[in-house]
N, C-alpha and C positions, 0 to 999 in steps of 0.2 A: 213514446216517439211520433206517434202519428199525429197527437198535440202541438208538440214542438214544429212538427212539419208543417202544419195546417199554420199556424203564426209567420213561421219564415216566409211561405209563400204568399201570406195576405200582405208581407213586407217587401214583396216582389224581389226577394233573394234568389239568385241562383243558387241550386242546391247540386252539389256533387258529392255521389256516393263510391265509395270503395266495400263491396263485400268480401270479407275473409273469412278462414277459419281459425285465426290467430297464428302463434307459431311465427310471429312475423319476420321478415328479412328483408334485404335492399331490393328484391321484386315488387315485395308490398310498398315499400317507401317509395318506389319509382312511379306507383299508380297514385300515391297520397300527393307526391310532390306535382304531377300531371294535374291533378285535382284541385290542387290548391290554386294553383297558376290559372284556373281554369273560370273559377267561381269565386262567389261571395262566402258560401258556406261548404265545408268537409264535414261529411259524416261517413265513419267508418263501421261497420258492422264486424263484430268478432262472435261467431257461432259455429260451434264445430256441429254438424249439421248429421243427425244419426240417419237421415234417410237415404243420403247418398253413398253410404258405405255398406257393401255387400258381406263384409267380412267383418264379426265384430271383435275380432282380434285386432284387425287393422284400426278400429275405433277406437278400441282400448288403449293401443299403442298411439294414438294422434298426440303430439306433444301439446301441452296446454299451462300456458303461465300469462295469465290475464294482467298481473302487475307489470311483469316486464313489457307486455304489450302496448299498456296504457303510459307506461312513463316514454317508450319510442316514439310513440304518436304524439304526445305533449311536445317533443321538438319541432314537428312540422305544423304545430298550431291549428291540430286539428279540432273543431268546433264541438263535435260530439262523436262519443262512441256508444255504440248500443250493442249491448252483450246482454240478450235476454237469456232467461231460463227455457229450457225445452217446452215446458207447460205452456210458456208466452207465445210459441211459433205453433206448437201442436198439444193445442187445450186435449182434455178426456172427448173422448168421441170423434177427434178428427178423423174424416173418412173423404177427402178431398184432395185428388192430386194432379197435378198438370203434366202429361206426356206429350214432347214433340216427336210426332211420327217421322221416320225416314234419317233424318240426320243423327238420332239418337241412338241409332241401329248396329254401325258398325265401331270400329276401332275399338275405342274404350266401351262401348255399349254392349260388343260383343262380348268383352273379356270379364264386364263387370253390369252383370244384368241389374237393372233397376237405378243404375249408377245416376244415370240423367233423369230420370221421372223426379228422383229425390233435388238435384239441383234445379231443374227448373221449377219446382213446387216452391223450395225454399225463396229462391230469386224473385218469384212472382209473388210471394206474400210480404217480402222485404220491399219491392218496388211498392207495392199496395200501402205499407204502412209508411213510407218515406215520401213517395211520389217525387225521385230526385228529375232533375232536368238533364242530367248527366250521369253515366254509371260508367266507371272504369275496369277494365278486365286485363289480362296480361296473353299475349299471343304464346306462350307457351302450353297455355290449356286451349289449342286453337281450335279443338271440337267443341267445348265449352262455350267458346264467343259465338259457334257458328248456331248451336242450338238455342244459347239466351237471344241471339239476333232475330231467328225466327220466331220464338216465342213473344218477343216485343213488338214484332211486326203483327202477328197473327191475333194476339188478344190487345191490342191498341195501345198500349204504354206509351205516352208521352215521354218517353226516355230516349236520349241518344246514346248509343252503346258506343264508347271511346276504347279503342284497343292499344296497347303499350308494348312496344318489341320487347323480348324475351330479357331478362336480365341474367347474367353468366358469372359464374365462379371465375376465378382465376384462368383454371384449367379449362374453362369452357362449358363445363357443367352447369346446366340449366339451374337457378336456385329455387329449391323447391325446400317447404317445411319437413320433407321427409327425409331430407339431405343427412338431417339432425341424427336420424337414426341410423345412418352407415357408419361402420370402424373405419378408422382415418385410412386405413389401407384401401377398404373397396370405395371409398369417397374419391379416392385420387383415380382408381382405375377407371370410373364411372365416364369420366370424362371422355372415352371412346365412344361414348354413344354421340355425342357433338361431331367428334372426329369424322365418324365414317358420314352423318349427314352432311357435314361441312365437303368432304369428299364428292358427295354425291352432287351436293350444287357447284362444285367446279367443273365435274364433268358436264353439267347441265351447260352452264355459261360455255362450255367448250364446244357445245353442239349436240351434246347427248341426249333425245328426247324419248328413248323407249324406257318405259317406266320398268320392266322385269331386270334391265341392265343398272338402272339407278338403284335399285331395292339389291342388287346382288353385291355393288359397291359398298353400300352399308353393311350388309351380311357380313361380307368379307372382312371388313376391318373390326367388326364387332366381334367375330370369330376369333380373332387373335387374343383376347382377354377370355381366359378359361374360367373366371368367375362370373360371367356373365351369361345368362339365359334369356335371349329374345322371347317376346310374347308376339310381337307382331311388329313389321315394317311394311307400311304402304303409301303408294302414290294416289292421293286423292285430288278431286275438284274442291276448290276452295268453299263452293256454296252448298253443294249436294251431298259432300264426302264420299259420291262415290268412288271406287277405286277407276282410275283412267290407264289405257294400255300407252297411250302416247301422249307427251304434255304437248297441249295447242297453246293457243293464246289466252284462254281463261286463267283465273287465279289459279295455282296449283299447289300444295305443299306435299312434302314427303315427313311422313311422322312415325314416331318408333314408342315402342315400351319393350323396357327391358328389366329384368329382374337381377338383382345382387344380392342373396340370400333371400331373407323374407321382406326386403324393400324392393318397390315395382316402382320405376321411375320411367315418366314419359317427357318427350322433346320431340320438336320439329323445326324444319325450316322452310320458307316459302320460296318456291323455285321460279314461280311466273307469278307475279303480284296482277296481270290482267291489265285489262284496261279501266 
């Protein structure tokens, strides 16, 4: 992959990169479409990264179908699929990790210790191999985007991070590879997460700035669904990811993590885009 990438750069090709863990859906394909429109060469990685799972059962359950994923990507004229083995990314004796302090510690970081160390490490390895001009990530994983942006700036990667809006099922449920693990009844009911977040955004647009009250709106709506177990709901600053008491003029979003049975789903909506 590194050799191909060097050749492409010598030819002055613009390289766009979409990192994935496979089990591709319309959310991933939205990233691929944006990448295709913005560059000469599109590279998609498919790698289920063991370092970002703190639950081995979750890693084992994660859906994998490289043949189906490759067929989907062929329709979008992806130039290269990079699907490395674990030993290529983490060779024997591997002992160097990337940890982004501060923004890795709340929200998902608090619920899944070590998760963002795994994310930052694998993305750094992939960026080193591919050296993309542009890398595309989805807004659904807002904390991941913040971590990657910070890492990219701090470590001097010459890659522009492009964030693509969340793609949703007809019900409003954010598209995720994990949705495949939900029985149909739970999948339909999981739309309550976005319903609650959307109601909070409506309240914000109508003038509500108190974070606790916005959180309460989401909690109340999700509580209508007995199968849903809330992990967290939080209103945070878009750059620092620190909780806020009142929504001001800076970028702010409200994020939620909710369990349905053994499946944990995350979602968020931007309240204020900032200046």
